[in-house]
C-alpha positions in Angstrom: 108.6 -70.6 8.7 105.2 -69.1 7.6 101.9 -70.0 9.2 99.6 -69.6 6.0 97.0 -70.0 8.4 97.4 -67.3 10.5 94.5 -64.6 10.8 95.9 -62.6 8.4 96.5 -64.9 5.6 92.8 -65.9 6.3 92.0 -62.5 5.9 93.9 -62.1 2.6 92.3 -65.1 1.4 88.9 -63.7 2.3 88.0 -66.7 4.9 87.6 -64.0 7.1 85.6 -60.4 6.1 87.4 -57.5 7.3 86.6 -53.8 7.6 88.5 -52.6 4.8 90.5 -49.0 4.4 92.5 -49.9 1.5 93.4 -52.3 -0.8 95.9 -52.8 -3.9 97.8 -55.8 -5.3 100.8 -55.3 -2.8 99.0 -54.7 0.4 95.5 -54.7 2.4 94.6 -52.0 5.3 91.9 -52.6 7.5 90.4 -51.1 10.8 91.5 -53.2 14.2 88.6 -55.1 15.4 89.9 -54.5 19.0 91.0 -50.6 18.5 93.7 -49.0 20.9 92.6 -45.6 19.5 89.9 -44.0 17.7 91.5 -44.7 14.9 93.2 -47.9 14.4 93.8 -49.4 11.1 96.2 -52.6 10.4 98.7 -52.6 7.2 99.5 -56.1 6.0 101.8 -56.9 3.1 99.7 -59.5 0.6 103.4 -61.1 0.6 104.1 -64.0 3.1 106.4 -63.1 5.9 106.2 -63.4 9.7 108.3 -60.3 10.6 109.7 -57.1 9.5 112.8 -58.7 9.1 111.7 -61.3 7.1 109.7 -59.0 4.8 112.5 -56.9 4.1 114.9 -59.7 3.7 112.7 -61.7 1.3 110.2 -59.1 -0.5 111.7 -57.3 -3.6 112.3 -53.6 -3.4 109.4 -52.8 -5.6 107.1 -54.7 -2.9 108.7 -53.5 0.0 108.6 -49.4 -1.7 105.0 -50.1 -2.7 104.2 -51.2 1.0 105.4 -48.4 2.7 104.2 -45.7 -0.1 100.4 -47.2 0.7 101.3 -46.4 4.7 101.8 -42.9 3.7 98.3 -43.1 1.2 96.4 -44.6 3.9 97.6 -41.6 6.5 96.3 -39.1 3.8 93.4 -40.9 3.1 92.7 -40.9 7.0 93.1 -37.4 6.8 95.6 -37.3 10.3 99.2 -36.3 8.8 98.5 -32.8 10.5 97.1 -33.6 13.9 99.4 -36.7 13.8 99.8 -40.4 14.1 102.0 -43.4 15.8 103.2 -46.4 13.7 104.1 -49.4 15.6 105.0 -52.6 14.4 106.0 -55.7 16.7 108.0 -58.5 16.2 108.4 -61.8 17.7 107.5 -62.8 21.1 109.7 -60.6 22.8 108.5 -57.7 20.9 105.0 -58.5 21.5 103.8 -60.0 18.1 100.2 -61.2 18.4 99.9 -62.5 14.7 103.1 -64.3 12.7 102.4 -61.9 9.5 104.2 -58.8 9.7 101.9 -55.8 10.2 102.2 -52.2 10.8 99.3 -50.6 13.1 98.7 -46.9 12.7 97.0 -45.2 15.5 95.4 -41.8 15.4 92.2 -39.8 16.2 93.3 -38.6 19.8 96.2 -37.6 21.6 98.3 -40.9 22.0 100.1 -41.6 25.3 104.2 -41.3 25.6 106.1 -44.7 25.5 108.6 -44.5 27.8 
């Protein structure tokens, strides 16, 4: 069940400020307050969903497509496509998800270690 009081929901309602990178009617992208790389942007859909699975099961195809096209738009805006980037999404407790609102991390700006 979606918690409408999670931190990302509060950011979407503008109850908590963020350092916005990009926003439209489908999604919001902002700089992470605890960056794990020189560039660390979080992307969240404006659709209430706790996990990636919930997002893909419950959002319509237009929202899903728009969200992921916006990921590419932000990658272009950050000018990191050529140098490289990492996309991460964590799902559930075992997956290391800390906020129960589906989100994607865009990490870039430096060489990022290999995950083994």
